[in-house]
C-alpha positions, -999 to +999 in steps of 0.1 A: -090-594+127-120-596+104-131-561+113-095-548+106-096-565+071-129-548+063-114-514+072-083-521+051-104-530+021-124-499+025-093-477+027-079-494-004-111-488-023-110-451-012-074-448-024-083-463-058-112-440-062-091-410-052-064-421-076-089-423-105-103-389-096-068-374-096-060-390-129-092-376-144-085-342-130-050-343-144-063-353-179-087-324-179-064-299-163-047-287-195-081-282-212-095-262-183-064-241-181-066-232-218-101-218-212-089-194-186-052-192-176-061-175-144-082-204-134-056-229-123-044-249-093-018-229-074-001-260-058+002-294-074+013-309-040-017-295-020-043-301-047-032-337-054-035-346-017-060-374-008-093-360+004-086-325-007-120-322-024-136-324+011-120-290+019-130-271-011-155-251+009-125-234+027-096-214+013-085-246-005-111-238-031-091-207-041-059-226-041-072-255-061-100-241-083-095-267-110-095-297-086-125-282-068-145-278-100-147-240-099-135-238-135-164-260-147-186-229-153-161-214-177-159-247-195-196-250-198-199-215-211-177-222-241-194-221-275-199-254-293-169-264-315-189-286-339-183-282-376-219-275-384-223-248-411-252-224-410-267-216-443-300-210-461-318-190-487-311-153-494-332-123-501-325-104-533-304-073-524-312-038-539-284-028-563-282+009-570-282+017-608-288-020-615-312-050-611-308-085-598-317-110-625-319-143-607-352-161-616-365-168-581-375-143-554-351-161-530-317-173-539-306-208-529-275-214-508-243-210-529-263-195-558-244-168-577-259-134-575-266-121-610-267-084-617-274-063-648-264-027-646-284+002-661-272+018-693-241+038-688-230+019-657-205-009-653-205-039-629-176-040-606-165-062-576-160-099-572-187-125-578-207-133-547-228-163-536-257-167-512-248-176-476-280-170-456-308-144-455-292-110-466-256-122-463-235-130-494-199-141-495-169-139-518-133-147-521-125-120-495-150-137-471-164-103-465-202-098-468-198-060-470-184-062-505-214-066-527-209-059-565-217-024-576-229-006-608-205+023-614-208+053-636-178+054-659-167+084-678-138+091-701-101+089-694-093+126-699-078+141-667-090+176-658-073+195-630-063+173-601-089+146-611-114+152-583-141+142-608-121+115-626-143+084-631-123+065-656-111+029-655-073+033-650-062+007-624-025+009-626-002+034-609+022+056-629+051+033-618+033+002-630+019-011-596-015-027-599-041-010-578-059-027-550-096-027-542-105+005-523-132-009-501-115-043-495-082-026-485-098-002-461-123-026-445-097-052-440-073-027-423-046-030-449-044+008-451-032+018-417-016+052-424-048+073-420-069+076-389-098+086-411-095+059-437-133+055-438-135+084-462-117+062-487-145+038-490-151+050-526-163+017-540-159-020-545-133-015-574-096-007-580-100+022-603-078+053-597-097+081-579-090+113-559-114+113-530-121+148-518-096+162-542-069+160-515-041+150-539-026+166-570-037+137-593-059+106-589-043+077-569-049+043-556-039+018-528-017-012-533+003-036-513+002-051-477+001-029-458-015-007-484+004+023-496-008+052-518+005+055-554-002+082-579-018+070-612-009+100-633+025+117-635+011+151-642-021+170-635-045+178-663-033+201-691-061+225-683-039+236-653-012+249-677-012+280-700+012+297-724+016+325-698+031+302-672+066+312-660+092+297-637+099+314-604+135+302-603+160+287-626+147+254-638+161+227-660+141+202-681+166+174-673+167+179-635+132+192-627+112+165-608+077+172-620+065+135-621+042+123-593+048+087-583+048+078-546+032+097-517+066+100-501+079+122-530+049+145-532+064+174-513+094+176-537+072+174-568+048+200-554+077+224-550+087+220-587+051+226-599+049+257-578+084+271-587+090+256-622+054+257-635+064+265-671+091+237-672+067+212-656+040+220-681+065+215-709+075+182-695+039+172-694+036+182-731+008+206-722+025+237-738 
């Protein structure tokens, strides 16, 4: 009888240990499954059976990978989730057509980068602060957007404005222009497979990259859409000898550029009602 009692106690102890093990496994199961959905027990009944861990060397290991501890490697490979922030001093960047005026050779963490542009150039872009080494951050949380010193010319529009370098930053319909580099780098402009060519600067001034459009334009909105900044091309495109190729009317001729979607129609009027369009633009 004494020997039977000892055996009973041992079995009860084993049951208690197995119960605690299953409870621990169950508590950790959801965490492990979130690491890799494919790493999960295939049968709650089989995997919860007493002594199942002794069979993990067999096919049971594939059926019960969580219970058998085969997901532990994935758990251990996860990056730390601590809230530690990496920061340090920053090197002074090289600013084209300008100079960094901070006193020390190295900028302290969170120190604002100070820039003075050369004569004839204008500072553009948002204020940035030192994060670490050669990395600066801003309200966009994008270290690629360092301030720039831009060459600014007059506001007179010549031709289609390929060389326009003025400071107009509002579309012809009143829409406020977005930042070229910020919109392109963040993926807001999704209508062009070659949007990289539109990285014209860290600013929101109207431009005509590559002279692809009839007038300077800009990006605006989310997702970003193209808007024309000038209703008409430069007056140097008009002359007193211009004629209309068809019957045109000042009231109905659509000569004003506004949205990209209406360009084809407006182009037709400028091609076939040149004299009328030049008159509407007050060029002749």
